[in-house]
GUFITOR-484360 format. One line per 5 residues: number of its first residue (from 0); their letters; for each residue x, z, y of N, C-alpha, C. Coordinates in steps of 0.1 Angstrom, whole numbers. Atoms other than C-alpha are relative to their C-alpha. Example, Ala and Ser with C-alpha at 12.3 -4.5 7.8 and 13.67 -1.06 7.14 Angstrom:
<lozas>
0> as> 9 0 -12 123 78 -45 9 0 12; -9 0 -11 137 71 -11 -8 8 11
</lozas>
This chain:
<lozas>
0> mtfev> 5 6 13 191 294 185 -5 13 -7; 6 -11 7 167 323 173 -11 -3 -9; 11 3 9 142 323 145 -4 14 -7; 5 -12 7 121 351 130 -12 -5 -9; 12 3 8 98 348 99 -12 6 4
5> vkdls> 13 -5 -4 64 355 111 -8 1 -13; 8 -1 12 45 370 82 -15 1 2; 14 -2 -3 12 375 99 -7 -15 0; 6 14 0 -9 344 91 -11 -1 11; 11 2 -11 -35 354 118 6 -7 13
10> aglyf> -7 5 -11 -8 340 142 -3 -16 1; 6 14 1 -23 306 131 9 -9 -11; -7 8 9 -16 280 105 2 -15 3; -2 14 -4 -14 250 127 14 0 9; -10 -1 -8 16 240 145 1 -15 9
15> fngkr> -1 10 -8 16 217 176 4 5 14; -4 -5 -13 28 217 212 11 10 -1; -12 -8 1 60 233 198 -2 16 -3; 2 -12 4 43 264 186 -12 3 -10; 11 -3 9 20 281 160 -12 2 6
20> qtiqg> 13 -1 -8 -16 279 168 -10 2 -10; 11 3 8 -50 279 154 -11 -8 8; 9 9 -6 -81 258 161 -15 5 -2; 14 -2 2 -119 262 163 -5 -11 -9; 5 11 10 -133 245 131 -14 6 -6
25> setfp> 12 -2 7 -167 244 116 1 4 -15; -3 -4 14 -153 246 80 12 7 -1; -12 -7 4 -128 269 65 3 -2 -15; -4 -2 15 -109 272 32 8 13 0; -8 -13 3 -94 304 17 15 -4 -3
30> vyear> -16 2 4 -55 307 15 1 13 -10; -2 -9 9 -46 326 -17 14 3 -1; -14 -2 5 -14 344 -27 -2 2 -14; 2 1 14 -11 334 -62 6 12 -8; -7 -11 7 12 363 -72 -9 11 -1
35> sgevv> 10 -12 1 -15 389 -64 -14 -3 -3; 15 4 1 -47 369 -65 -8 2 12; 6 -4 -11 -56 380 -31 -2 -12 10; 3 10 -10 -73 359 -3 8 7 12; -7 -6 -10 -48 363 26 -4 -5 14
40> aqcps> 5 6 -14 -65 342 53 -11 -10 -3; 9 11 0 -92 319 61 4 -11 10; -6 9 -10 -80 286 76 -10 -9 4; 11 10 -4 -103 264 97 7 -15 -3; -4 14 4 -100 227 87 -1 -10 12
45> adaah> 1 10 -11 -92 200 112 -10 -12 -4; 8 13 2 -119 172 117 7 -10 6; -8 12 -5 -111 138 129 3 2 15; -4 -3 -13 -112 149 165 12 8 3; -11 -7 -1 -87 175 160 14 -8 -4
50> vdkiv> -12 8 5 -64 151 141 3 -10 10; -3 10 -9 -67 124 165 8 6 14; -5 -6 -11 -58 149 194 15 3 -3; -14 -3 4 -26 160 176 8 -10 -1; -9 14 1 -15 125 168 2 -5 14
55> dlaae> -3 6 -12 -19 116 204 11 9 6; -11 -9 -5 5 147 213 14 -6 -6; -11 5 8 29 133 186 6 -13 8; -2 14 -6 26 97 202 8 2 13; -5 -3 -13 35 111 236 15 6 -1
60> aqpqw> -12 -8 2 64 132 224 11 -12 -7; -9 8 8 80 104 201 10 -9 7; -10 8 -7 96 80 226 13 6 5; -12 -8 -4 119 106 240 10 3 -11; -7 -3 12 130 117 205 7 -14 -5
65> grltp> -5 12 7 133 81 192 13 -7 10; -10 5 -9 156 71 223 12 7 -2; -12 -6 3 182 96 212 8 -7 -11; -8 7 11 211 83 191 -1 8 -12; 0 -8 14 213 93 154 9 12 1
70> iergk> -10 -11 -2 242 115 163 -8 12 7; 8 -11 -8 220 134 190 -10 7 -8; 11 -6 10 192 139 164 6 7 -11; -7 -6 11 216 148 138 4 14 3; -5 -15 -5 228 178 159 -12 10 -2
75> vlnrv> 13 -9 1 192 192 158 -1 2 -16; 3 -2 16 189 186 119 11 10 -5; -10 -10 3 223 204 115 -4 15 3; 5 -13 -5 210 233 134 -10 5 -9; 10 -4 11 180 234 111 6 6 -12
80> adlir> -6 -3 12 201 235 81 7 13 2; -7 -13 -3 222 263 95 -11 13 1; 12 -10 0 189 284 102 -5 2 -13; 5 -2 14 177 278 68 8 9 -8; -9 -7 8 207 291 52 1 14 5
85> qhlee> 1 -14 -6 207 321 76 -11 8 -6; 12 -8 3 173 331 67 -7 -4 -14; 4 5 13 173 319 30 -7 10 -7; 8 -9 9 162 351 13 -14 3 6; 13 -2 -6 133 357 38 -9 -13 -2
90> lavwe> 7 12 2 121 321 34 -3 -2 -15; 2 0 15 126 323 -5 -12 11 -3; 11 -10 2 103 355 -5 -14 -6 4; 13 6 -6 76 337 17 -5 -11 -9; 3 10 11 78 308 -8 -5 4 -12
95> vktng> 6 -7 12 71 330 -37 -15 4 2; 13 -6 -3 41 345 -20 -10 -12 2; 8 12 -3 29 310 -11 -4 -7 -13; 1 9 12 33 293 -44 0 9 -14; -1 -6 12 39 319 -70 11 -2 -10
100> kpite> -13 2 8 73 306 -84 8 12 0; -10 -12 0 100 331 -94 9 -1 13; -10 0 -12 124 341 -66 12 -6 -2; -11 8 4 153 326 -85 -2 -14 1; 3 16 -5 137 291 -82 -2 -2 14
105> aridi> 3 2 -14 125 297 -48 14 -2 8; -12 0 -6 161 303 -36 7 -14 -1; -5 13 2 172 270 -51 -7 -10 9; 9 10 -9 142 251 -33 6 2 15; -2 -1 -15 152 266 1 15 -5 3
110> easad> -13 5 -2 190 259 -3 0 -16 0; 2 15 1 181 223 -13 -7 -5 13; 6 3 -10 161 221 18 10 -2 11; -10 1 -11 190 229 41 10 -13 -3; -8 12 3 210 203 21 -6 -13 5
115> mfqfy> 6 12 -4 184 177 28 2 -4 14; -3 2 -14 187 181 66 15 -3 3; -14 3 -2 224 182 65 4 -14 -5; -3 13 6 225 150 43 -4 -10 11; 6 10 -9 202 131 68 7 0 14
120> agvap> -8 -1 -12 221 144 99 12 -8 -2; -14 6 1 253 130 83 0 -15 -1; 1 14 1 241 96 72 -6 -9 9; 6 9 -11 219 84 100 8 -7 8; -8 9 -11 246 74 123 6 -13 -7
125> avlkg> -5 10 8 261 53 96 -10 -11 -4; 8 8 8 230 39 82 -10 -7 11; 10 5 -9 206 33 113 9 -8 11; -7 10 -8 226 3 126 -6 -15 -2; 2 15 2 220 -34 130 11 -9 -5
130> dyfdl> -11 10 3 240 -65 120 0 -12 11; -2 11 -10 254 -93 139 2 -14 -7; 0 13 7 251 -130 130 5 -11 9; -2 12 -7 268 -161 144 -9 -10 -3; 10 11 3 245 -191 148 8 -13 4
135> psenq> -7 12 -2 256 -227 148 -1 -3 16; -1 5 -14 268 -237 184 13 -4 3; -13 7 -3 296 -256 201 9 10 5; -9 -10 -6 311 -227 220 -4 15 -3; 6 -13 6 296 -198 201 -8 8 10
140> trfay> 11 -5 -10 268 -194 227 -13 5 -7; 13 -4 7 242 -186 200 4 11 -10; -2 -10 10 240 -155 180 -13 9 -3; 9 -9 3 216 -130 165 5 14 -4; -6 -13 4 217 -94 159 -15 8 -4
145> trrep> 12 -7 4 191 -69 144 3 15 5; -1 -13 -4 182 -35 155 -10 10 -11; 8 -8 10 167 -6 131 -6 10 9; 7 -7 -9 141 11 151 -10 10 -7; 9 -8 6 117 41 144 -14 -7 -1
150> lgvvg> 14 5 0 81 34 132 -9 6 12; 8 -7 -11 66 58 158 -5 13 -4; 4 -11 4 44 84 146 -5 -2 -15; 3 3 14 42 89 107 -9 13 -4; 9 -10 5 16 109 87 5 4 -14
155> cigaw> -6 -4 14 28 130 57 -10 9 -5; 11 -8 6 5 146 32 8 6 -13; -9 -8 10 23 173 10 -7 5 -12; 5 -6 12 19 189 -23 2 15 0; -2 -13 -1 16 225 -32 9 6 -10
160> nypfl> -9 -5 10 41 229 -61 13 4 5; -11 -2 -9 70 228 -37 -3 0 14; 6 0 -13 55 237 -5 10 -4 11; -9 1 -11 86 240 17 11 -14 -3; -9 12 3 110 215 -2 -6 -14 2
165> lcvwk> 6 13 2 86 186 -7 -4 -5 16; 2 2 -14 78 189 31 12 -5 7; -13 4 -5 114 187 40 5 -14 -5; -2 13 7 118 157 16 -6 -12 9; 5 10 -10 96 138 41 3 1 14
170> iapal> -4 -1 -14 103 153 74 14 -2 3; -13 0 -4 140 153 73 4 -15 3; -4 15 -4 144 113 70 -9 -6 10; 9 6 -12 112 107 92 7 4 14; -6 -4 -13 130 129 121 12 -8 2
175> aggna> -12 7 -1 163 113 114 0 -14 6; 1 13 -2 150 80 117 -8 -2 15; 5 1 -14 134 89 153 -14 0 3; 15 -2 0 98 95 144 -5 12 5; 9 -12 -1 73 119 154 -8 2 -14
180> vvfkp> 7 -2 12 54 136 125 -12 7 1; 10 -9 2 21 149 117 -2 3 -13; -3 -3 13 22 168 85 -14 8 -4; 12 -7 5 -10 179 64 5 6 -13; -3 -7 12 -1 205 37 -12 0 -10
185> spfap> 11 -2 9 -21 210 6 -7 12 4; 7 -13 -3 -48 236 12 4 12 -9; -3 -10 10 -35 254 -18 12 8 4; -14 -6 -6 -1 262 0 2 -5 14; 0 5 -14 -6 256 37 11 7 9
190> aspvl> -8 -7 -10 19 280 53 14 -3 1; -14 2 -1 55 270 46 3 -12 11; -4 9 -10 53 238 67 -1 6 15; 1 -6 -14 43 260 97 14 7 3; -13 -6 -3 75 280 93 10 -10 2
195> lgell> -9 11 -3 94 248 92 -2 -4 14; 3 4 -14 79 240 125 7 9 11; -6 -10 -8 92 273 140 16 -1 -2; -15 2 2 127 266 125 5 -12 8; -3 12 -8 127 231 141 1 3 14
200> kaagl> 1 -6 -14 117 247 174 11 7 4; -13 -9 -3 145 272 172 12 -9 0; -12 8 0 169 244 165 1 -10 12; 0 8 -12 159 224 196 -10 -13 0; 8 11 2 134 199 183 -10 -1 13
205> pdgvy> 10 1 -11 113 186 215 -14 4 -6; 14 -4 3 77 199 214 -8 -14 -3; 8 11 4 52 176 198 6 -11 -9; -6 9 8 76 158 176 -3 3 -15; 5 -3 14 67 178 145 -14 9 3
210> nvvqg> 12 -7 -2 31 190 141 -7 2 -15; 6 -4 12 10 206 113 -15 1 2; 15 -1 2 -27 200 106 -5 4 -13; 4 -5 12 -47 218 80 -14 -5 -5; 13 4 7 -76 208 57 0 -7 -12
215> egktg> 1 7 15 -88 190 25 -2 -15 3; 1 14 2 -98 156 18 -5 -7 14; 4 6 -12 -116 148 52 11 0 10; -12 0 -9 -85 158 71 10 -11 -2; -9 10 6 -63 137 50 -5 -15 4
220> ealcl> 6 12 -2 -87 108 54 2 -4 17; 0 2 -14 -87 111 93 15 -3 4; -14 3 -3 -48 111 93 3 -15 -4; -3 13 5 -47 79 73 -8 -12 8; 8 11 -8 -75 61 94 5 -2 14
225> nekia> -4 1 -15 -59 69 128 10 -11 1; -8 11 -4 -45 38 142 14 1 6; -14 -4 -7 -15 55 160 10 3 -12; -8 -3 12 -2 65 125 6 -13 -6; -5 11 5 23 39 116 4 -1 -14
230> kvsft> -3 -1 14 31 50 80 -6 13 -6; 5 -12 6 18 76 56 7 1 -13; -7 -4 12 38 93 27 -8 11 -5; 10 -9 7 16 111 2 7 4 -15; -2 -6 13 25 134 -28 -13 7 -4
235> gsvgt> 12 -6 6 -2 143 -51 -6 -6 -13; 7 6 12 -27 130 -78 -1 -15 2; 3 13 1 -33 95 -88 -12 -5 8; 14 3 -5 -69 95 -79 2 1 16; -2 -2 -16 -60 108 -42 9 -10 7
240> gklvq> -9 9 -4 -32 85 -39 -7 -13 2; 7 12 -2 -55 54 -43 -10 2 12; 9 -3 -14 -79 69 -16 9 -2 12; -8 0 -12 -49 73 7 4 -15 2; -4 14 -1 -37 36 0 -12 -7 6
245> qncak> 14 6 -4 -74 24 6 -2 3 14; 4 -3 -15 -79 43 40 10 -4 8; -10 4 -8 -45 32 52 -2 -14 3; 3 15 -2 -58 -4 50 -12 -3 7; 14 1 -5 -92 2 64 1 -5 15
250> rsvkp> -1 2 -13 -82 1 101 11 -9 6; -12 6 -4 -48 -13 103 8 -3 -14; -9 2 12 -19 -23 79 12 8 3; -12 -8 -1 6 4 74 7 3 -13; -8 -2 12 32 10 47 -3 14 -4
255> vtlel> 2 -13 6 25 38 23 10 4 -11; -8 -2 12 48 57 0 -8 11 -8; 8 -7 9 32 73 -30 8 5 -11; -7 -8 12 46 100 -54 -11 7 -8; 14 -3 7 17 105 -80 2 7 -12
260> ggksp> 1 -7 11 29 125 -108 4 -7 -13; -5 6 12 35 117 -145 -3 7 -14; 2 -6 13 33 123 -181 13 -4 -9; -15 7 4 70 120 -190 3 5 -14; -4 -2 12 85 119 -225 14 7 -1
265> liife> -15 -4 3 117 138 -237 1 -2 -16; -3 3 15 131 123 -270 13 6 -5; -10 -6 6 152 143 -292 3 -7 -13; -5 8 13 172 122 -317 5 9 -9; -4 -9 10 184 133 -350 14 5 1
270> daeis> -12 -5 -2 219 137 -337 3 8 13; -1 -8 -13 211 157 -307 6 14 -2; -4 -14 1 228 191 -300 -12 7 4; 13 -6 1 199 212 -309 -3 11 11; 0 -11 -9 205 242 -286 -1 -6 14
275> naisa> 2 8 -12 209 219 -256 -13 -5 2; 10 6 1 180 200 -264 -12 10 1; 10 -11 -1 160 233 -267 -1 4 15; -2 -4 -14 172 244 -233 -7 -10 10; 6 9 -8 161 211 -218 -15 -1 -2
280> silan> 16 1 3 126 212 -234 -5 11 9; 7 -10 -8 120 246 -217 1 -1 15; -1 4 -14 135 235 -184 -11 -10 5; 8 11 -3 113 203 -186 -15 4 -1; 15 -4 1 81 223 -193 -4 13 7
285> ffnqg> 3 -12 -6 82 257 -179 6 4 12; -5 -2 -13 102 257 -148 -12 -2 10; 13 0 -9 78 263 -119 -12 1 -5; 14 -2 8 51 274 -143 -5 -14 -4; 4 12 5 50 239 -155 -6 -9 12
290> evctn> 5 8 -12 39 226 -120 9 -9 5; -10 10 -4 63 198 -118 -3 -14 -4; 5 10 2 54 163 -116 9 -8 -11; -9 7 10 84 151 -138 -1 7 -14; -1 -8 12 76 176 -165 -2 -9 -13
295> atrvf> -1 7 12 83 163 -200 -9 7 -10; 8 -8 10 52 178 -219 0 -8 -12; -1 7 12 56 151 -245 14 1 -5; -14 -1 6 86 163 -266 -1 -7 -13; -1 7 11 92 137 -292 13 4 -8
300> vhnsl> -9 -6 8 113 152 -320 1 -7 -13; -1 7 12 128 133 -349 -4 8 -13; 6 -8 13 112 142 -383 10 8 -6; -10 -9 6 145 155 -396 4 13 8; -3 -12 -9 148 180 -368 -13 9 4
305> vekyt> 12 -7 -4 112 191 -363 0 15 -4; 2 -13 6 113 222 -385 11 10 7; -11 -9 -6 147 235 -371 -2 1 15; 3 0 -16 138 226 -334 -12 10 2; 11 -9 -3 105 244 -336 3 15 -4
310> gelle> -4 -13 3 118 275 -353 9 6 12; -9 -6 -10 147 279 -328 -6 1 14; 5 -2 -14 126 271 -298 -9 11 1; 8 -13 0 100 298 -308 7 13 2; -9 -12 0 129 323 -313 5 2 13
315> vlkkl> -4 -1 -14 142 315 -278 -10 4 9; 12 -4 -10 109 318 -262 -6 14 -2; 3 -15 1 106 354 -274 3 8 12; -6 -7 -10 127 363 -245 -6 -4 13; 6 4 -12 106 345 -220 -8 10 7
320> qvgdp> 8 -10 -7 93 368 -193 -10 -6 10; 10 3 -10 61 361 -175 -3 12 9; 2 -12 -8 56 384 -145 0 -3 15; 0 0 -14 58 393 -109 12 -10 4; -10 10 -6 77 364 -93 10 5 9
325> lheet> -11 -7 -7 95 387 -70 11 9 -7; -9 -7 9 112 404 -99 11 -9 -3; -13 9 3 147 389 -106 0 -4 -15; -1 4 14 142 389 -144 -12 -10 -4; 10 9 3 110 368 -143 3 -14 -1
330> kvgat> -3 14 0 112 334 -156 -12 -10 1; 12 9 -5 76 321 -153 -9 9 9; 6 -6 -11 56 331 -123 -15 -2 0; 14 0 -2 20 327 -111 -4 -14 1; 7 13 -3 -2 295 -114 -4 0 14
335> ineph> 4 1 -16 -13 283 -79 -12 6 4; 13 -7 -3 -47 295 -81 -10 1 -14; 9 0 10 -78 302 -103 -6 -12 -7; 5 12 5 -93 269 -106 11 -8 -8; -12 8 8 -59 253 -117 3 7 -12
340> lkrvl> -3 -7 12 -54 281 -142 -10 -3 -10; 12 4 9 -88 274 -157 1 -14 -5; -3 14 3 -79 236 -158 11 0 -11; -11 0 10 -47 243 -178 -5 7 -13; 7 -6 11 -67 267 -202 -9 -10 -7
345> gfver> 8 9 6 -92 241 -207 6 -10 -9; -9 12 10 -65 214 -220 2 6 -13; -3 -6 12 -55 240 -245 -12 2 -9; 11 -3 8 -89 250 -257 -5 -13 -5; 4 12 4 -101 214 -259 9 -7 -12
350> aqaqg> -9 5 10 -69 204 -279 -1 8 -13; 3 -7 11 -75 232 -304 -13 -4 -8; 14 3 6 -112 221 -308 3 -14 -8; -3 14 7 -96 186 -318 10 2 -11; -10 -3 12 -73 202 -345 14 3 4
355> akvlr> -16 -2 -4 -41 209 -324 2 15 -3; -4 -15 5 -22 242 -336 8 6 13; -7 -7 -10 -10 265 -308 8 10 -7; -10 -7 7 23 280 -320 4 14 7; -1 -13 -9 25 306 -290 -7 -3 12
360> ggqrv> 7 0 -13 8 313 -256 -12 -7 1; 12 6 -3 -19 293 -242 -9 8 5; 10 -9 -5 -37 323 -227 4 4 12; -1 -5 -14 -43 339 -194 7 16 -3; -6 -13 1 -20 371 -191 0 8 13
365> hpegv> 2 -8 -13 -21 400 -166 13 9 0; -10 -9 -1 14 414 -159 -2 11 8; 3 -12 -7 19 448 -149 4 -1 16; -1 0 -14 16 453 -111 -6 -11 8; 6 13 -8 2 419 -104 -13 -4 -9
370> ekgfy> 10 3 11 -29 421 -129 -8 -10 6; 11 8 -7 -52 401 -104 6 -14 2; -5 13 -4 -27 371 -100 -4 -9 -12; 5 11 8 -32 338 -118 12 -5 -11; -12 1 9 -7 340 -148 -3 -6 -13
375> fdpav> 2 7 13 -5 318 -179 12 2 -9; -10 -2 9 15 325 -210 5 -15 -5; -3 13 3 34 292 -217 -3 -4 -14; 5 2 14 22 274 -248 9 -10 -6; -6 10 10 38 253 -276 -11 -3 -9
380> itnlk> 11 5 9 14 230 -294 6 -11 -8; -4 10 10 18 209 -325 -13 -4 -7; 13 6 7 -5 189 -350 -8 -8 10; 7 9 -10 -12 164 -323 -1 -15 -3; 1 15 1 -22 128 -321 2 -6 13
385> ddmei> -3 6 -13 -11 104 -293 -13 -3 9; 13 2 -8 -49 97 -284 -6 11 4; 6 -11 -5 -57 131 -277 2 2 16; 1 -2 -14 -66 141 -242 12 7 6; -12 -8 -6 -38 167 -238 14 -8 -2
390> vkdei> -13 8 0 -11 141 -248 -1 -11 10; 2 10 -10 -25 115 -225 0 2 14; 2 -4 -15 -34 132 -193 10 10 5; -8 -9 -7 -13 151 -168 -5 15 0; 4 -14 1 -16 189 -174 4 8 12
395> fgavl> -6 -8 -11 6 203 -146 -2 15 -2; -1 -13 4 9 235 -164 11 1 -11; -10 -4 11 33 252 -190 -4 -2 -13; 4 2 14 24 234 -220 10 -9 -5; -9 9 7 49 219 -244 -6 -5 -12
400> lilpf> 6 7 11 38 194 -269 10 -6 -9; -9 4 9 57 187 -300 -5 -13 -9; 5 11 6 53 151 -313 12 -6 -9; -11 5 9 74 140 -345 -1 -16 2; -1 15 0 87 104 -346 11 -2 -13
405> edeae> -7 3 11 106 85 -373 13 -10 4; -11 8 -5 128 57 -355 0 -4 14; -2 4 -14 139 44 -322 -10 -10 5; 10 11 -6 116 14 -317 -14 7 1; 14 -7 -1 85 36 -326 1 8 12
410> viqra> 2 -11 -11 94 63 -301 1 -6 14; 0 7 -14 102 40 -272 -14 -5 1; 15 5 -3 67 23 -278 -8 11 4; 9 -10 -3 50 56 -279 3 8 13; -3 -4 -12 70 69 -250 -6 -7 12
415> nntsy> 3 8 -11 61 40 -228 -16 -2 0; 15 2 0 23 41 -240 -7 10 9; 6 -9 -11 12 58 -207 -3 -8 13; 1 6 -12 -1 47 -174 10 5 9; -10 -5 -8 25 69 -158 14 -5 -1
420> glaag> -14 4 1 62 63 -153 8 6 10; -8 -8 -11 77 90 -132 15 2 -6; -13 -5 5 105 103 -155 0 -1 -16; -2 0 15 118 103 -191 14 6 -3; -13 -5 3 146 119 -209 3 -1 -14
425> lytkd> -4 1 13 166 118 -241 12 8 -4; -12 -6 5 191 137 -262 5 -7 -13; -9 7 10 217 120 -284 14 0 2; -15 1 -2 255 119 -290 5 -14 0; -3 15 2 254 81 -295 -1 -6 16
430> vgrah> 1 5 -15 264 67 -261 -7 -13 0; 7 13 1 253 32 -271 -15 2 0; 16 -3 2 218 44 -280 -5 6 13; 6 -6 -12 215 66 -249 -2 -11 11; 3 10 -10 220 36 -225 -10 -10 -5
435> rvaak> 10 10 4 200 12 -246 -15 6 1; 14 -6 0 170 36 -248 -3 1 15; 2 -2 -15 174 45 -210 -5 -13 6; 4 13 -6 171 8 -201 -14 -3 -5; 13 4 4 140 4 -222 -12 9 4
440> lqagt> 11 -11 -3 121 35 -209 -6 -4 13; 6 4 -13 96 26 -182 -2 12 9; 0 -13 -9 104 55 -156 9 -4 11; -10 1 -12 119 57 -122 11 8 -2; -13 -9 1 143 84 -134 -1 2 -16
445> vfint> -3 -3 15 158 87 -169 12 12 0; -10 -10 2 178 119 -180 6 -2 -13; -8 0 10 204 116 -205 8 13 -3; -7 -12 4 214 149 -224 -1 11 13; 3 -9 -11 199 167 -193 -13 -1 4
450> yndcd> 14 3 -4 165 172 -176 -2 7 14; 3 -5 -13 151 177 -141 10 3 10; -9 -1 -9 181 172 -123 -5 -8 14; 5 6 -13 176 162 -86 11 2 10; -10 0 -9 200 152 -59 -4 -6 12
455> vnvpf> 4 8 -13 194 141 -22 7 -13 0; -7 14 1 218 112 -28 -8 -11 -8; 6 8 11 197 98 -57 -15 -2 4; 13 4 -3 164 79 -52 -10 9 -10; 10 -5 9 132 96 -66 -12 -7 2
460> ggyks> 13 6 -1 101 79 -74 -3 -7 -14; 5 3 14 79 63 -102 -2 -15 0; 6 13 5 69 32 -121 -14 1 -1; 14 0 4 33 21 -127 -8 9 7; 9 -9 -10 6 47 -116 7 13 5
465> sghgr> -8 -10 -6 33 72 -107 4 -2 14; -1 1 -14 35 56 -73 11 -12 4; -10 11 -5 58 32 -53 6 7 13; -9 -4 -10 85 37 -27 8 12 -6; -9 -11 6 112 64 -31 3 10 11
470> encie> -6 -13 -9 121 99 -17 13 1 -1; -15 -1 0 155 110 -10 8 -11 3; -9 12 -1 185 90 -4 0 -8 12; 1 10 -13 192 63 22 -12 -9 -2; 11 8 1 164 43 8 -13 8 8
475> alhay> 11 -7 -6 139 69 21 3 0 15; -3 1 -13 156 68 56 -3 -14 5; 3 13 -4 152 30 57 -16 -1 2; 14 1 1 115 35 48 -7 6 13; 6 -5 -11 109 54 79 5 -7 13
480> tqika> -4 10 -11 124 26 101 -5 -14 -2; 2 13 3 119 -9 108 9 -10 8; -11 8 -4 140 -39 114 -5 -10 12; 4 11 -13 138 -61 148 12 -9 -1; -10 10 -1 157 -95 148 0 -5 13
485> iyvnt> 0 4 -12 168 -105 181 11 -13 1; -10 13 -1 182 -142 189 5 -1 14; -6 1 -14 204 -148 218 5 -14 3; -8 13 -3 216 -180 237 5 4 13; -7 -2 -13 242 -174 264 2 -12 8
490> sdnle> -3 12 -7 244 -209 274 -10 -4 11; 10 2 -10 227 -224 305 -8 -11 -5; 8 11 6 215 -253 283 -6 4 -13; 7 -3 14 190 -251 254 -3 -14 -5; 1 12 7 192 -279 230 -15 -1 -6
495> hhl> 12 1 9 160 -294 218 -2 -13 -6; -1 12 8 148 -322 197 -13 -9 3; 12 7 -5 118 -337 215 4 -15 3
</lozas>
């Protein structure tokens, strides 16, 4: 069981037939290192023919993998977890260069990925089982039982904000369930899933069971339209999620899991512990450069606390260091690329034009040593109205919005006044209020006196336009399998009613 992190992207950004490869494609896209701003590769995009060929390879490999018992498959997944931990630092450095996040955060992602494989290796034998049912009969000659079986080949389309971890979120339960996988990363961060392929190969996964194709919208469309793909799991924007769901219904009927982002509220009531609420606000807005789907950009602060909260927040943020994400002291790294950086800046500029007040940040910066990278100084903005674009739309950047409120009923109504429903949070010392408000917030995850916690045991997903289906936990494993009911009659006679 050997593995080496291959740093040369010329070795190929595809993975099929059990090895890193490249293809000949008429279209290519640039691969950036967010940290330095450099183009580090040109990757060919897969067309429909390429996708179909790789799906065919996965379909050939899946039956052998699917026939293994969950315990046998779990042995491979446990070896992957061991390899990830053995190479954690190398993988974390690679993730920094792929995404731009601080090295301290990348280590958390890689360790969580190992936990994910270990979790599904452990629970699959207990979960992937059927039930037995006695049926009415004189001598107990009739019964039924169920089998939980793999779907076959599943298509997964990943996001760029957690390139390695979000890939594992999909791959670990899919493989534990006995499926083969064709994974399409975001073109903004295409390399990490290829490293995962090499880890899986080193751990003993049969060739063809895990595959990576690269490309943009046309490649994803080809994956959804392929009739051998039994399910698609997608993480990304609402607009693209709608297209994924539509394409999955054009030629066949296949289940779809969609995780589509949000515009989450964080409510700070008048009795909140202010220092903890400020820490949560920072975590909820500036972690991973604000490129987190659960981010609580809408921070609702009780009128009685607004002045104190704002002053202490700005004081704490004086220590916030934007810089080279490979440096241990860096708290905010590089935005994923130039177009996204300009998108975040555009939100801030238009908000100012509408009367909003920027209390700090909101500009591009050029840290020493990585001057050409894509860096944004986190913004704190006030003097806002709920109908402003910046308050309504997902920014996906390090922007914290302060929105005063007066009472509980008002803030619940305002918090829920969004088409999204991924997450929400609240700070209060009143236990009764905490659970009362949590029950009324329209979100798939609610945080009480904390924010952005995530655990493999706990389901993750959204309400409303934030998507449907759940990642993590046993529910995700069930979603990558299907139930078969089998009726049995052991008697020589079959009763009939003609």
